[in-house]
C-alpha positions in Angstrom: -56.3 160.4 102.3 -53.7 161.9 100.0 -50.8 159.8 101.3 -51.2 157.2 98.6 -50.5 159.8 95.9 -48.1 162.1 97.7 -44.8 160.2 97.2 -45.4 160.3 93.4 -46.2 164.0 93.5 -43.2 164.8 95.6 -41.0 162.8 93.2 -42.4 165.0 90.4 -41.4 168.2 92.1 -44.0 169.0 94.8 -42.1 170.7 97.6 -44.7 171.8 100.1 -47.9 170.4 101.5 -50.3 171.9 104.0 -52.5 169.7 106.3 -53.6 169.1 109.8 -52.4 165.7 110.8 -49.7 163.0 110.5 -48.3 161.6 107.3 -47.3 158.1 106.4 -43.7 156.8 106.5 -43.7 156.7 102.7 -44.5 160.4 102.5 -41.8 161.3 105.0 -39.3 159.2 103.1 -40.2 161.0 99.9 -39.9 164.4 101.6 -36.4 163.4 102.8 -35.3 162.1 99.4 -36.7 165.1 97.4 -36.3 167.8 100.1 -40.0 168.6 100.7 -41.7 169.9 103.7 -45.1 169.6 105.4 -46.8 172.5 107.1 -49.4 172.0 109.8 -52.4 174.3 109.8 -54.7 175.0 112.7 -58.1 173.4 112.1 -60.9 175.9 112.0 -58.6 178.8 110.9 -59.5 178.7 107.2 -61.0 182.2 107.1 -57.8 183.6 108.7 -55.6 181.6 106.3 -57.6 182.6 103.3 -56.6 186.3 104.0 -53.0 185.3 103.7 -53.3 183.9 100.1 -52.3 186.4 97.6 -52.8 184.1 94.6 -53.8 180.5 93.9 -53.5 178.6 90.6 -54.7 175.0 90.0 -51.8 173.3 88.3 -52.9 169.7 88.4 -55.9 167.4 89.0 -58.5 170.1 88.8 -61.2 167.4 88.9 -60.3 166.8 92.6 -61.8 170.1 93.6 -60.4 171.1 97.0 -57.8 168.4 96.8 -56.4 169.7 93.5 -52.7 170.6 93.3 -52.3 174.4 93.6 -49.5 176.9 93.4 -50.0 179.4 96.2 -48.4 182.7 96.8 -48.9 183.5 100.5 -47.9 186.2 103.0 -47.6 185.6 106.7 -49.5 182.3 106.5 -50.0 180.9 110.1 -48.6 177.4 109.7 -45.9 175.4 111.5 -43.3 173.2 110.0 -44.5 169.8 111.0 -42.1 167.6 109.0 -39.0 169.1 107.6 -36.8 167.9 104.7 -34.7 165.8 107.0 -37.7 163.8 108.2 -38.0 165.5 111.6 -41.6 165.0 112.6 -43.2 167.2 115.2 -46.1 164.8 115.7 -43.8 161.9 116.4 -41.5 164.0 118.6 -44.4 165.3 120.6 -45.9 161.8 121.1 -42.4 160.5 122.3 -42.1 163.4 124.8 -45.6 162.8 126.1 -45.1 159.0 126.4 -41.9 159.6 128.4 -43.7 162.0 130.8 -46.4 159.5 131.8 
């Protein structure tokens, strides 16, 4: 639901996003152009992840609540690089590997 806004935020300096699913081609293109990355988190692991957050500061769009833009300082956050700054997408790669195996 944030994909419509993400390319603009990335162009303005956003470097890291954390989520649980795929991203649009426009978001991936923006990450490649501006060297951003997307981390995948495990659904249901919020309590564990919260313990890894050392500080959180809302820096934009406070009115969006949980979707506000935050600057996080984390230690040992259990996430995986899902899309890197070159556009390599683990979701796409995994789907291709699966489709070749069936």
